[in-house]
N, CA, C, O and CB atoms as a CASP TS submission, in Angstrom:
PFRMAT TS
TARGET T0000
AUTHOR 0000-0000-0000
METHOD Language model
MODEL 1
PARENT N/A
ATOM      1  N   MET     1      -2.504   0.921 -21.974  1.00  0.00           N
ATOM      2  CA  MET     1      -1.758   0.252 -20.887  1.00  0.00           C
ATOM      3  C   MET     1      -0.466  -0.823 -21.573  1.00  0.00           C
ATOM      4  O   MET     1      -0.595  -1.564 -22.547  1.00  0.00           O
ATOM      5  CB  MET     1      -2.982  -0.665 -19.935  1.00  0.00           C
ATOM      6  N   ALA     2       0.570  -0.657 -20.863  1.00  0.00           N
ATOM      7  CA  ALA     2       1.785  -1.018 -21.394  1.00  0.00           C
ATOM      8  C   ALA     2       1.418  -2.804 -21.668  1.00  0.00           C
ATOM      9  O   ALA     2       0.785  -3.642 -21.024  1.00  0.00           O
ATOM     10  CB  ALA     2       3.169  -0.565 -20.204  1.00  0.00           C
ATOM     11  N   ARG     3       2.142  -2.822 -22.893  1.00  0.00           N
ATOM     12  CA  ARG     3       2.513  -4.492 -23.274  1.00  0.00           C
ATOM     13  C   ARG     3       2.866  -5.202 -21.971  1.00  0.00           C
ATOM     14  O   ARG     3       3.700  -4.706 -21.213  1.00  0.00           O
ATOM     15  CB  ARG     3       3.958  -4.696 -24.387  1.00  0.00           C
ATOM     16  N   GLY     4       2.287  -6.283 -21.710  1.00  0.00           N
ATOM     17  CA  GLY     4       2.531  -7.677 -20.350  1.00  0.00           C
ATOM     18  C   GLY     4       2.096  -7.324 -19.392  1.00  0.00           C
ATOM     19  O   GLY     4       2.236  -7.958 -18.346  1.00  0.00           O
ATOM     20  N   GLN     5       1.254  -5.884 -19.502  1.00  0.00           N
ATOM     21  CA  GLN     5       0.497  -5.515 -18.015  1.00  0.00           C
ATOM     22  C   GLN     5      -1.121  -6.125 -18.057  1.00  0.00           C
ATOM     23  O   GLN     5      -2.042  -5.651 -18.722  1.00  0.00           O
ATOM     24  CB  GLN     5       0.422  -3.555 -17.764  1.00  0.00           C
ATOM     25  N   SER     6      -1.183  -7.454 -17.039  1.00  0.00           N
ATOM     26  CA  SER     6      -2.634  -7.785 -17.322  1.00  0.00           C
ATOM     27  C   SER     6      -4.169  -6.445 -16.675  1.00  0.00           C
ATOM     28  O   SER     6      -5.369  -6.531 -16.937  1.00  0.00           O
ATOM     29  CB  SER     6      -2.725  -9.498 -16.403  1.00  0.00           C
ATOM     30  N   GLY     7      -3.501  -5.443 -15.882  1.00  0.00           N
ATOM     31  CA  GLY     7      -4.060  -5.375 -15.549  1.00  0.00           C
ATOM     32  C   GLY     7      -4.954  -5.120 -14.108  1.00  0.00           C
ATOM     33  O   GLY     7      -5.735  -4.311 -13.607  1.00  0.00           O
ATOM     34  N   SER     8      -4.324  -6.288 -13.847  1.00  0.00           N
ATOM     35  CA  SER     8      -4.795  -6.617 -12.566  1.00  0.00           C
ATOM     36  C   SER     8      -4.205  -6.862 -11.568  1.00  0.00           C
ATOM     37  O   SER     8      -3.320  -7.665 -11.864  1.00  0.00           O
ATOM     38  CB  SER     8      -5.374  -7.385 -12.557  1.00  0.00           C
ATOM     39  N   ASN     9      -4.167  -6.526 -10.063  1.00  0.00           N
ATOM     40  CA  ASN     9      -3.084  -6.815  -8.774  1.00  0.00           C
ATOM     41  C   ASN     9      -2.949  -7.380  -8.320  1.00  0.00           C
ATOM     42  O   ASN     9      -3.201  -7.383  -7.115  1.00  0.00           O
ATOM     43  CB  ASN     9      -2.891  -6.490  -7.955  1.00  0.00           C
ATOM     44  N   ASN    10      -2.170  -8.776  -9.299  1.00  0.00           N
ATOM     45  CA  ASN    10      -1.625  -9.758  -9.055  1.00  0.00           C
ATOM     46  C   ASN    10      -0.541  -9.454  -8.134  1.00  0.00           C
ATOM     47  O   ASN    10       0.173  -8.501  -8.449  1.00  0.00           O
ATOM     48  CB  ASN    10      -1.332 -10.343 -10.131  1.00  0.00           C
ATOM     49  N   LEU    11      -0.149 -10.386  -6.527  1.00  0.00           N
ATOM     50  CA  LEU    11       0.847  -9.979  -6.091  1.00  0.00           C
ATOM     51  C   LEU    11       2.051 -10.822  -6.664  1.00  0.00           C
ATOM     52  O   LEU    11       1.651 -11.934  -7.008  1.00  0.00           O
ATOM     53  CB  LEU    11       0.684  -9.932  -4.758  1.00  0.00           C
ATOM     54  N   VAL    12       2.919 -10.704  -6.800  1.00  0.00           N
ATOM     55  CA  VAL    12       4.098 -11.192  -6.902  1.00  0.00           C
ATOM     56  C   VAL    12       4.619 -12.492  -5.751  1.00  0.00           C
ATOM     57  O   VAL    12       5.087 -13.607  -5.979  1.00  0.00           O
ATOM     58  CB  VAL    12       4.891  -9.945  -6.839  1.00  0.00           C
ATOM     59  N   VAL    13       4.302 -11.784  -4.458  1.00  0.00           N
ATOM     60  CA  VAL    13       4.441 -12.810  -3.181  1.00  0.00           C
ATOM     61  C   VAL    13       3.162 -12.906  -2.430  1.00  0.00           C
ATOM     62  O   VAL    13       2.921 -12.033  -1.596  1.00  0.00           O
ATOM     63  CB  VAL    13       5.588 -12.329  -2.090  1.00  0.00           C
ATOM     64  N   PRO    14       2.221 -13.978  -2.656  1.00  0.00           N
ATOM     65  CA  PRO    14       1.161 -13.751  -2.681  1.00  0.00           C
ATOM     66  C   PRO    14       0.800 -14.208  -1.029  1.00  0.00           C
ATOM     67  O   PRO    14      -0.340 -13.838  -0.750  1.00  0.00           O
ATOM     68  CB  PRO    14       0.543 -14.400  -3.920  1.00  0.00           C
ATOM     69  N   GLN    15       1.365 -14.790  -0.083  1.00  0.00           N
ATOM     70  CA  GLN    15       1.666 -14.825   1.316  1.00  0.00           C
ATOM     71  C   GLN    15       1.646 -13.568   1.704  1.00  0.00           C
ATOM     72  O   GLN    15       1.076 -13.746   2.781  1.00  0.00           O
ATOM     73  CB  GLN    15       2.879 -15.440   1.681  1.00  0.00           C
ATOM     74  N   ALA    16       1.884 -12.104   1.641  1.00  0.00           N
ATOM     75  CA  ALA    16       2.947 -11.522   1.665  1.00  0.00           C
ATOM     76  C   ALA    16       1.137 -10.345   1.676  1.00  0.00           C
ATOM     77  O   ALA    16       1.170  -9.170   2.042  1.00  0.00           O
ATOM     78  CB  ALA    16       4.542 -11.796   0.330  1.00  0.00           C
ATOM     79  N   ARG    17      -0.030 -10.956   1.263  1.00  0.00           N
ATOM     80  CA  ARG    17      -1.171 -10.442   1.162  1.00  0.00           C
ATOM     81  C   ARG    17      -1.905 -10.045   2.558  1.00  0.00           C
ATOM     82  O   ARG    17      -2.612  -9.040   2.481  1.00  0.00           O
ATOM     83  CB  ARG    17      -1.864 -11.335   0.394  1.00  0.00           C
ATOM     84  N   ALA    18      -1.840 -10.679   3.800  1.00  0.00           N
ATOM     85  CA  ALA    18      -2.094  -9.985   5.151  1.00  0.00           C
ATOM     86  C   ALA    18      -1.258  -8.786   5.604  1.00  0.00           C
ATOM     87  O   ALA    18      -1.655  -7.911   6.374  1.00  0.00           O
ATOM     88  CB  ALA    18      -1.929 -10.965   6.188  1.00  0.00           C
ATOM     89  N   ALA    19      -0.061  -8.854   5.037  1.00  0.00           N
ATOM     90  CA  ALA    19       0.537  -8.074   5.674  1.00  0.00           C
ATOM     91  C   ALA    19       0.570  -6.577   4.872  1.00  0.00           C
ATOM     92  O   ALA    19       0.915  -5.532   5.425  1.00  0.00           O
ATOM     93  CB  ALA    19       1.779  -8.733   5.964  1.00  0.00           C
ATOM     94  N   LEU    20       0.215  -6.669   3.702  1.00  0.00           N
ATOM     95  CA  LEU    20      -0.254  -5.511   2.964  1.00  0.00           C
ATOM     96  C   LEU    20      -1.497  -4.872   3.198  1.00  0.00           C
ATOM     97  O   LEU    20      -1.939  -3.789   2.814  1.00  0.00           O
ATOM     98  CB  LEU    20      -0.280  -5.797   1.755  1.00  0.00           C
ATOM     99  N   GLN    21      -2.071  -5.967   4.063  1.00  0.00           N
ATOM    100  CA  GLN    21      -3.628  -4.899   4.197  1.00  0.00           C
ATOM    101  C   GLN    21      -3.667  -4.715   5.191  1.00  0.00           C
ATOM    102  O   GLN    21      -4.767  -4.321   5.577  1.00  0.00           O
ATOM    103  CB  GLN    21      -5.095  -5.290   3.879  1.00  0.00           C
ATOM    104  N   GLN    22      -2.464  -4.869   6.363  1.00  0.00           N
ATOM    105  CA  GLN    22      -2.775  -4.448   7.819  1.00  0.00           C
ATOM    106  C   GLN    22      -1.804  -3.386   7.071  1.00  0.00           C
ATOM    107  O   GLN    22      -1.913  -3.093   8.261  1.00  0.00           O
ATOM    108  CB  GLN    22      -2.393  -5.470   9.482  1.00  0.00           C
ATOM    109  N   LEU    23      -0.990  -2.527   6.360  1.00  0.00           N
ATOM    110  CA  LEU    23       0.184  -1.889   6.030  1.00  0.00           C
ATOM    111  C   LEU    23      -0.552  -0.940   5.681  1.00  0.00           C
ATOM    112  O   LEU    23      -0.176   0.130   6.160  1.00  0.00           O
ATOM    113  CB  LEU    23       1.196  -2.420   5.108  1.00  0.00           C
ATOM    114  N   LYS    24      -1.732  -0.857   4.844  1.00  0.00           N
ATOM    115  CA  LYS    24      -3.097  -0.030   3.817  1.00  0.00           C
ATOM    116  C   LYS    24      -3.822   0.614   5.405  1.00  0.00           C
ATOM    117  O   LYS    24      -3.963   1.786   5.755  1.00  0.00           O
ATOM    118  CB  LYS    24      -4.632  -1.606   2.539  1.00  0.00           C
ATOM    119  N   MET    25      -4.103  -0.386   5.972  1.00  0.00           N
ATOM    120  CA  MET    25      -5.047  -0.012   7.217  1.00  0.00           C
ATOM    121  C   MET    25      -4.502   1.175   8.250  1.00  0.00           C
ATOM    122  O   MET    25      -5.183   1.972   8.895  1.00  0.00           O
ATOM    123  CB  MET    25      -5.243  -1.405   8.138  1.00  0.00           C
ATOM    124  N   GLU    26      -3.026   1.034   8.197  1.00  0.00           N
ATOM    125  CA  GLU    26      -2.351   1.913   8.996  1.00  0.00           C
ATOM    126  C   GLU    26      -2.215   2.761   8.712  1.00  0.00           C
ATOM    127  O   GLU    26      -2.445   3.759   9.395  1.00  0.00           O
ATOM    128  CB  GLU    26      -1.500   1.779   9.340  1.00  0.00           C
ATOM    129  N   ALA    27      -1.623   2.756   7.174  1.00  0.00           N
ATOM    130  CA  ALA    27      -1.623   4.048   6.572  1.00  0.00           C
ATOM    131  C   ALA    27      -2.638   4.783   6.836  1.00  0.00           C
ATOM    132  O   ALA    27      -2.500   5.819   7.485  1.00  0.00           O
ATOM    133  CB  ALA    27      -1.531   4.029   5.323  1.00  0.00           C
ATOM    134  N   ALA    28      -3.724   4.407   6.417  1.00  0.00           N
ATOM    135  CA  ALA    28      -5.346   4.521   6.559  1.00  0.00           C
ATOM    136  C   ALA    28      -5.425   5.499   7.147  1.00  0.00           C
ATOM    137  O   ALA    28      -5.608   6.647   6.741  1.00  0.00           O
ATOM    138  CB  ALA    28      -6.182   3.508   7.242  1.00  0.00           C
ATOM    139  N   GLN    29      -5.210   4.862   8.769  1.00  0.00           N
ATOM    140  CA  GLN    29      -5.205   5.801   9.989  1.00  0.00           C
ATOM    141  C   GLN    29      -4.873   6.875  10.490  1.00  0.00           C
ATOM    142  O   GLN    29      -5.443   7.764  11.123  1.00  0.00           O
ATOM    143  CB  GLN    29      -4.892   5.520  10.588  1.00  0.00           C
ATOM    144  N   GLU    30      -3.463   6.601   9.977  1.00  0.00           N
ATOM    145  CA  GLU    30      -2.182   7.581  10.432  1.00  0.00           C
ATOM    146  C   GLU    30      -2.527   8.798   9.513  1.00  0.00           C
ATOM    147  O   GLU    30      -2.128   9.888   9.922  1.00  0.00           O
ATOM    148  CB  GLU    30      -0.420   6.884  10.082  1.00  0.00           C
ATOM    149  N   LEU    31      -3.515   8.757   7.802  1.00  0.00           N
ATOM    150  CA  LEU    31      -3.708   9.674   7.467  1.00  0.00           C
ATOM    151  C   LEU    31      -5.118  10.299   7.724  1.00  0.00           C
ATOM    152  O   LEU    31      -5.312  11.511   7.623  1.00  0.00           O
ATOM    153  CB  LEU    31      -3.314   9.552   6.454  1.00  0.00           C
ATOM    154  N   GLY    32      -6.002   9.483   8.032  1.00  0.00           N
ATOM    155  CA  GLY    32      -7.785   9.539   8.486  1.00  0.00           C
ATOM    156  C   GLY    32      -8.178   9.803   7.059  1.00  0.00           C
ATOM    157  O   GLY    32      -8.527  10.754   6.360  1.00  0.00           O
ATOM    158  N   VAL    33      -7.915   8.264   6.940  1.00  0.00           N
ATOM    159  CA  VAL    33      -8.646   8.378   5.268  1.00  0.00           C
ATOM    160  C   VAL    33      -9.601   6.686   5.832  1.00  0.00           C
ATOM    161  O   VAL    33      -9.009   5.711   6.294  1.00  0.00           O
ATOM    162  CB  VAL    33      -6.933   8.188   3.229  1.00  0.00           C
ATOM    163  N   THR    34     -11.188   6.773   5.606  1.00  0.00           N
ATOM    164  CA  THR    34     -11.495   5.453   5.931  1.00  0.00           C
ATOM    165  C   THR    34     -11.481   4.712   5.033  1.00  0.00           C
ATOM    166  O   THR    34     -12.218   5.148   4.149  1.00  0.00           O
ATOM    167  CB  THR    34     -12.509   5.261   6.458  1.00  0.00           C
ATOM    168  N   ILE    35     -10.867   3.474   4.676  1.00  0.00           N
ATOM    169  CA  ILE    35     -10.795   2.665   3.975  1.00  0.00           C
ATOM    170  C   ILE    35     -12.839   1.964   3.617  1.00  0.00           C
ATOM    171  O   ILE    35     -13.556   1.703   4.583  1.00  0.00           O
ATOM    172  CB  ILE    35      -9.531   1.735   4.762  1.00  0.00           C
ATOM    173  N   PRO    36     -13.214   1.849   2.553  1.00  0.00           N
ATOM    174  CA  PRO    36     -14.183   1.995   2.565  1.00  0.00           C
ATOM    175  C   PRO    36     -14.440  -0.212   2.659  1.00  0.00           C
ATOM    176  O   PRO    36     -13.666  -1.050   2.195  1.00  0.00           O
ATOM    177  CB  PRO    36     -14.618   3.220   1.255  1.00  0.00           C
ATOM    178  N   GLN    37     -15.474  -0.404   3.247  1.00  0.00           N
ATOM    179  CA  GLN    37     -15.423  -1.912   3.535  1.00  0.00           C
ATOM    180  C   GLN    37     -15.951  -2.722   2.601  1.00  0.00           C
ATOM    181  O   GLN    37     -15.780  -3.937   2.703  1.00  0.00           O
ATOM    182  CB  GLN    37     -16.067  -2.270   4.692  1.00  0.00           C
ATOM    183  N   ASP    38     -16.841  -2.057   1.306  1.00  0.00           N
ATOM    184  CA  ASP    38     -16.777  -2.790  -0.054  1.00  0.00           C
ATOM    185  C   ASP    38     -15.878  -2.452  -0.730  1.00  0.00           C
ATOM    186  O   ASP    38     -16.065  -2.633  -1.933  1.00  0.00           O
ATOM    187  CB  ASP    38     -17.784  -2.703  -0.857  1.00  0.00           C
ATOM    188  N   GLY    39     -14.686  -1.897  -0.367  1.00  0.00           N
ATOM    189  CA  GLY    39     -13.587  -1.819  -1.609  1.00  0.00           C
ATOM    190  C   GLY    39     -14.091  -1.203  -2.712  1.00  0.00           C
ATOM    191  O   GLY    39     -13.853  -1.696  -3.815  1.00  0.00           O
ATOM    192  N   TYR    40     -14.738  -0.225  -2.615  1.00  0.00           N
ATOM    193  CA  TYR    40     -15.312   0.797  -3.613  1.00  0.00           C
ATOM    194  C   TYR    40     -14.558   2.007  -3.147  1.00  0.00           C
ATOM    195  O   TYR    40     -14.729   2.517  -2.040  1.00  0.00           O
ATOM    196  CB  TYR    40     -17.025   1.005  -3.578  1.00  0.00           C
ATOM    197  N   TYR    41     -13.664   2.464  -4.108  1.00  0.00           N
ATOM    198  CA  TYR    41     -13.222   3.659  -4.145  1.00  0.00           C
ATOM    199  C   TYR    41     -13.570   5.211  -4.786  1.00  0.00           C
ATOM    200  O   TYR    41     -13.174   6.367  -4.630  1.00  0.00           O
ATOM    201  CB  TYR    41     -12.369   3.327  -4.460  1.00  0.00           C
ATOM    202  N   GLY    42     -14.603   4.443  -5.634  1.00  0.00           N
ATOM    203  CA  GLY    42     -15.233   5.757  -6.550  1.00  0.00           C
ATOM    204  C   GLY    42     -15.735   6.937  -5.933  1.00  0.00           C
ATOM    205  O   GLY    42     -15.778   7.905  -6.691  1.00  0.00           O
ATOM    206  N   ASN    43     -16.188   7.156  -4.583  1.00  0.00           N
ATOM    207  CA  ASN    43     -16.793   8.201  -3.746  1.00  0.00           C
ATOM    208  C   ASN    43     -14.963   9.234  -3.075  1.00  0.00           C
ATOM    209  O   ASN    43     -14.914  10.411  -2.719  1.00  0.00           O
ATOM    210  CB  ASN    43     -18.031   7.106  -2.154  1.00  0.00           C
ATOM    211  N   TYR    44     -14.427   8.782  -3.101  1.00  0.00           N
ATOM    212  CA  TYR    44     -12.967   9.331  -2.607  1.00  0.00           C
ATOM    213  C   TYR    44     -12.494   9.951  -3.567  1.00  0.00           C
ATOM    214  O   TYR    44     -12.454   9.371  -4.652  1.00  0.00           O
ATOM    215  CB  TYR    44     -11.907   8.354  -2.184  1.00  0.00           C
ATOM    216  N   THR    45     -11.984  11.346  -3.447  1.00  0.00           N
ATOM    217  CA  THR    45     -11.209  12.024  -4.055  1.00  0.00           C
ATOM    218  C   THR    45      -9.713  11.576  -4.893  1.00  0.00           C
ATOM    219  O   THR    45      -9.129  10.644  -4.340  1.00  0.00           O
ATOM    220  CB  THR    45     -11.087  12.803  -3.155  1.00  0.00           C
ATOM    221  N   SER    46      -9.135  12.049  -5.966  1.00  0.00           N
ATOM    222  CA  SER    46      -7.791  11.807  -5.948  1.00  0.00           C
ATOM    223  C   SER    46      -6.907  11.891  -4.698  1.00  0.00           C
ATOM    224  O   SER    46      -6.275  11.096  -4.002  1.00  0.00           O
ATOM    225  CB  SER    46      -7.328  12.592  -6.803  1.00  0.00           C
ATOM    226  N   ARG    47      -7.096  12.944  -4.719  1.00  0.00           N
ATOM    227  CA  ARG    47      -5.932  13.729  -3.372  1.00  0.00           C
ATOM    228  C   ARG    47      -6.057  12.595  -2.225  1.00  0.00           C
ATOM    229  O   ARG    47      -4.979  12.111  -1.883  1.00  0.00           O
ATOM    230  CB  ARG    47      -6.618  15.664  -2.516  1.00  0.00           C
ATOM    231  N   GLU    48      -7.279  12.074  -1.546  1.00  0.00           N
ATOM    232  CA  GLU    48      -7.735  10.989  -0.621  1.00  0.00           C
ATOM    233  C   GLU    48      -6.839   9.445  -1.207  1.00  0.00           C
ATOM    234  O   GLU    48      -6.059   8.834  -0.476  1.00  0.00           O
ATOM    235  CB  GLU    48      -9.681  10.880  -0.757  1.00  0.00           C
ATOM    236  N   THR    49      -7.146   9.053  -2.565  1.00  0.00           N
ATOM    237  CA  THR    49      -6.630   7.228  -2.545  1.00  0.00           C
ATOM    238  C   THR    49      -4.782   8.037  -3.028  1.00  0.00           C
ATOM    239  O   THR    49      -3.733   7.425  -2.830  1.00  0.00           O
ATOM    240  CB  THR    49      -7.840   5.587  -4.480  1.00  0.00           C
ATOM    241  N   GLY    50      -4.851   9.376  -3.615  1.00  0.00           N
ATOM    242  CA  GLY    50      -3.185   9.211  -3.834  1.00  0.00           C
ATOM    243  C   GLY    50      -1.886   9.566  -2.668  1.00  0.00           C
ATOM    244  O   GLY    50      -0.677   9.348  -2.749  1.00  0.00           O
ATOM    245  N   SER    51      -2.542  10.068  -1.806  1.00  0.00           N
ATOM    246  CA  SER    51      -2.085  10.434  -0.593  1.00  0.00           C
ATOM    247  C   SER    51      -1.844   8.762   0.416  1.00  0.00           C
ATOM    248  O   SER    51      -0.881   8.626   1.170  1.00  0.00           O
ATOM    249  CB  SER    51      -3.353  11.644   0.048  1.00  0.00           C
ATOM    250  N   LEU    52      -2.521   8.058   0.286  1.00  0.00           N
ATOM    251  CA  LEU    52      -2.538   6.572   0.786  1.00  0.00           C
ATOM    252  C   LEU    52      -1.932   6.063  -0.217  1.00  0.00           C
ATOM    253  O   LEU    52      -0.780   5.753   0.090  1.00  0.00           O
ATOM    254  CB  LEU    52      -3.893   5.837   1.081  1.00  0.00           C
ATOM    255  N   GLY    53      -2.185   5.847  -1.239  1.00  0.00           N
ATOM    256  CA  GLY    53      -1.259   5.232  -2.092  1.00  0.00           C
ATOM    257  C   GLY    53       0.310   5.396  -1.668  1.00  0.00           C
ATOM    258  O   GLY    53       1.157   4.665  -1.155  1.00  0.00           O
ATOM    259  N   GLY    54       0.243   7.018  -2.249  1.00  0.00           N
ATOM    260  CA  GLY    54       2.239   7.319  -1.760  1.00  0.00           C
ATOM    261  C   GLY    54       2.280   7.340  -0.356  1.00  0.00           C
ATOM    262  O   GLY    54       3.445   7.098  -0.041  1.00  0.00           O
ATOM    263  N   TYR    55       1.780   7.462   0.365  1.00  0.00           N
ATOM    264  CA  TYR    55       2.332   7.089   1.832  1.00  0.00           C
ATOM    265  C   TYR    55       2.715   5.656   2.153  1.00  0.00           C
ATOM    266  O   TYR    55       3.722   5.343   2.788  1.00  0.00           O
ATOM    267  CB  TYR    55       1.284   7.428   2.870  1.00  0.00           C
ATOM    268  N   ILE    56       1.579   4.592   1.521  1.00  0.00           N
ATOM    269  CA  ILE    56       2.285   2.991   1.437  1.00  0.00           C
ATOM    270  C   ILE    56       3.255   2.880   0.645  1.00  0.00           C
ATOM    271  O   ILE    56       4.075   2.105   1.136  1.00  0.00           O
ATOM    272  CB  ILE    56       1.428   1.863   0.958  1.00  0.00           C
ATOM    273  N   THR    57       3.670   3.381  -0.626  1.00  0.00           N
ATOM    274  CA  THR    57       4.907   3.114  -1.311  1.00  0.00           C
ATOM    275  C   THR    57       5.902   3.739  -0.764  1.00  0.00           C
ATOM    276  O   THR    57       6.980   3.338  -1.202  1.00  0.00           O
ATOM    277  CB  THR    57       4.907   3.417  -2.600  1.00  0.00           C
ATOM    278  N   LYS    58       6.034   5.117   0.548  1.00  0.00           N
ATOM    279  CA  LYS    58       6.964   5.423   1.272  1.00  0.00           C
ATOM    280  C   LYS    58       7.150   4.706   2.226  1.00  0.00           C
ATOM    281  O   LYS    58       8.288   4.694   2.695  1.00  0.00           O
ATOM    282  CB  LYS    58       6.920   6.423   1.588  1.00  0.00           C
ATOM    283  N   ARG    59       6.439   4.135   2.643  1.00  0.00           N
ATOM    284  CA  ARG    59       6.829   3.119   3.838  1.00  0.00           C
ATOM    285  C   ARG    59       7.078   1.505   3.411  1.00  0.00           C
ATOM    286  O   ARG    59       7.419   0.613   4.188  1.00  0.00           O
ATOM    287  CB  ARG    59       5.539   3.144   4.967  1.00  0.00           C
ATOM    288  N   LEU    60       6.784   1.356   1.782  1.00  0.00           N
ATOM    289  CA  LEU    60       7.708   0.120   1.577  1.00  0.00           C
ATOM    290  C   LEU    60       9.244   0.463   1.160  1.00  0.00           C
ATOM    291  O   LEU    60      10.283  -0.161   1.374  1.00  0.00           O
ATOM    292  CB  LEU    60       7.061  -0.808   0.396  1.00  0.00           C
ATOM    293  N   VAL    61       9.068   1.331   0.682  1.00  0.00           N
ATOM    294  CA  VAL    61      10.115   1.813   0.020  1.00  0.00           C
ATOM    295  C   VAL    61      11.789   1.950   1.820  1.00  0.00           C
ATOM    296  O   VAL    61      13.012   1.883   1.699  1.00  0.00           O
ATOM    297  CB  VAL    61       9.246   3.757  -0.943  1.00  0.00           C
ATOM    298  N   GLN    62      11.080   2.108   2.905  1.00  0.00           N
ATOM    299  CA  GLN    62      11.652   2.243   3.513  1.00  0.00           C
ATOM    300  C   GLN    62      11.893   1.099   4.619  1.00  0.00           C
ATOM    301  O   GLN    62      12.682   0.954   5.553  1.00  0.00           O
ATOM    302  CB  GLN    62      11.355   3.221   3.661  1.00  0.00           C
ATOM    303  N   LEU    63      10.813   0.339   4.054  1.00  0.00           N
ATOM    304  CA  LEU    63      11.201  -1.438   4.833  1.00  0.00           C
ATOM    305  C   LEU    63      12.281  -1.900   3.925  1.00  0.00           C
ATOM    306  O   LEU    63      13.328  -2.301   4.432  1.00  0.00           O
ATOM    307  CB  LEU    63       9.687  -2.893   4.753  1.00  0.00           C
ATOM    308  N   ALA    64      12.092  -1.882   2.245  1.00  0.00           N
ATOM    309  CA  ALA    64      13.188  -2.642   1.760  1.00  0.00           C
ATOM    310  C   ALA    64      14.460  -1.897   2.020  1.00  0.00           C
ATOM    311  O   ALA    64      15.448  -2.624   2.124  1.00  0.00           O
ATOM    312  CB  ALA    64      13.028  -2.951   0.305  1.00  0.00           C
ATOM    313  N   GLU    65      14.720  -0.205   2.189  1.00  0.00           N
ATOM    314  CA  GLU    65      16.018   0.010   2.780  1.00  0.00           C
ATOM    315  C   GLU    65      16.650  -0.482   3.906  1.00  0.00           C
ATOM    316  O   GLU    65      17.874  -0.608   3.952  1.00  0.00           O
ATOM    317  CB  GLU    65      16.102   1.032   2.959  1.00  0.00           C
ATOM    318  N   GLN    66      15.919  -0.766   4.807  1.00  0.00           N
ATOM    319  CA  GLN    66      15.978  -1.145   6.208  1.00  0.00           C
ATOM    320  C   GLN    66      16.649  -2.656   5.704  1.00  0.00           C
ATOM    321  O   GLN    66      17.853  -2.911   5.737  1.00  0.00           O
ATOM    322  CB  GLN    66      14.304  -1.108   7.180  1.00  0.00           C
ATOM    323  N   SER    67      15.676  -3.493   5.279  1.00  0.00           N
ATOM    324  CA  SER    67      16.098  -5.059   4.792  1.00  0.00           C
ATOM    325  C   SER    67      17.328  -4.690   4.439  1.00  0.00           C
ATOM    326  O   SER    67      18.212  -5.073   5.206  1.00  0.00           O
ATOM    327  CB  SER    67      15.245  -5.886   3.493  1.00  0.00           C
ATOM    328  N   LEU    68      17.812  -3.770   3.080  1.00  0.00           N
ATOM    329  CA  LEU    68      18.782  -4.252   2.448  1.00  0.00           C
ATOM    330  C   LEU    68      19.992  -3.838   2.911  1.00  0.00           C
ATOM    331  O   LEU    68      21.002  -4.073   2.248  1.00  0.00           O
ATOM    332  CB  LEU    68      18.656  -4.043   1.265  1.00  0.00           C
ATOM    333  N   SER    69      20.077  -2.943   4.507  1.00  0.00           N
ATOM    334  CA  SER    69      20.992  -2.071   4.942  1.00  0.00           C
ATOM    335  C   SER    69      21.275  -3.069   6.264  1.00  0.00           C
ATOM    336  O   SER    69      22.429  -3.208   6.669  1.00  0.00           O
ATOM    337  CB  SER    69      20.435  -0.403   5.150  1.00  0.00           C
ATOM    338  N   GLY    70      20.160  -3.748   6.903  1.00  0.00           N
ATOM    339  CA  GLY    70      20.320  -5.294   7.507  1.00  0.00           C
ATOM    340  C   GLY    70      20.076  -4.848   8.944  1.00  0.00           C
ATOM    341  O   GLY    70      20.540  -5.442   9.917  1.00  0.00           O
ATOM    342  N   THR    71      19.239  -3.653   9.009  1.00  0.00           N
ATOM    343  CA  THR    71      18.643  -2.843   9.958  1.00  0.00           C
ATOM    344  C   THR    71      17.163  -3.231   9.694  1.00  0.00           C
ATOM    345  O   THR    71      16.526  -3.096   8.650  1.00  0.00           O
ATOM    346  CB  THR    71      19.013  -1.263   9.806  1.00  0.00           C
ATOM    347  N   ASN    72      16.630  -3.923  11.293  1.00  0.00           N
ATOM    348  CA  ASN    72      15.716  -4.071  11.152  1.00  0.00           C
ATOM    349  C   ASN    72      14.765  -3.602  12.138  1.00  0.00           C
ATOM    350  O   ASN    72      14.110  -4.413  12.793  1.00  0.00           O
ATOM    351  CB  ASN    72      15.758  -5.012  10.869  1.00  0.00           C
ATOM    352  N   ARG    73      14.623  -2.168  12.315  1.00  0.00           N
ATOM    353  CA  ARG    73      13.589  -1.296  13.079  1.00  0.00           C
ATOM    354  C   ARG    73      12.283  -1.355  13.095  1.00  0.00           C
ATOM    355  O   ARG    73      12.198  -2.007  12.054  1.00  0.00           O
ATOM    356  CB  ARG    73      13.673  -0.195  12.806  1.00  0.00           C
ATOM    357  N   ASN    74      11.056  -1.196  13.456  1.00  0.00           N
ATOM    358  CA  ASN    74       9.809  -0.854  12.765  1.00  0.00           C
ATOM    359  C   ASN    74       9.828   0.363  12.950  1.00  0.00           C
ATOM    360  O   ASN    74      10.386   1.151  13.713  1.00  0.00           O
ATOM    361  CB  ASN    74       8.564  -1.446  13.160  1.00  0.00           C
ATOM    362  N   LEU    75       9.125   0.391  12.128  1.00  0.00           N
ATOM    363  CA  LEU    75       8.447   1.875  11.206  1.00  0.00           C
ATOM    364  C   LEU    75       7.262   1.979  12.167  1.00  0.00           C
ATOM    365  O   LEU    75       6.418   2.863  12.014  1.00  0.00           O
ATOM    366  CB  LEU    75       7.816   1.645   9.179  1.00  0.00           C
TER
END
């Protein structure tokens, strides 16, 4: 792990937790990936978790681009 990284997923803006959780649920539904109730992803393939993470990142970049351009379209 790189120096300065704690290894945890601490949010820079803790108030965003609910919105990020909602985004994760929407992405999982669109991709057909079931989110485990206990939070354990050990039974999932790298393809499943990677596609979910990649899709969420894509959506976050789109939201940031829209915010920067002043466009407030819902994705």
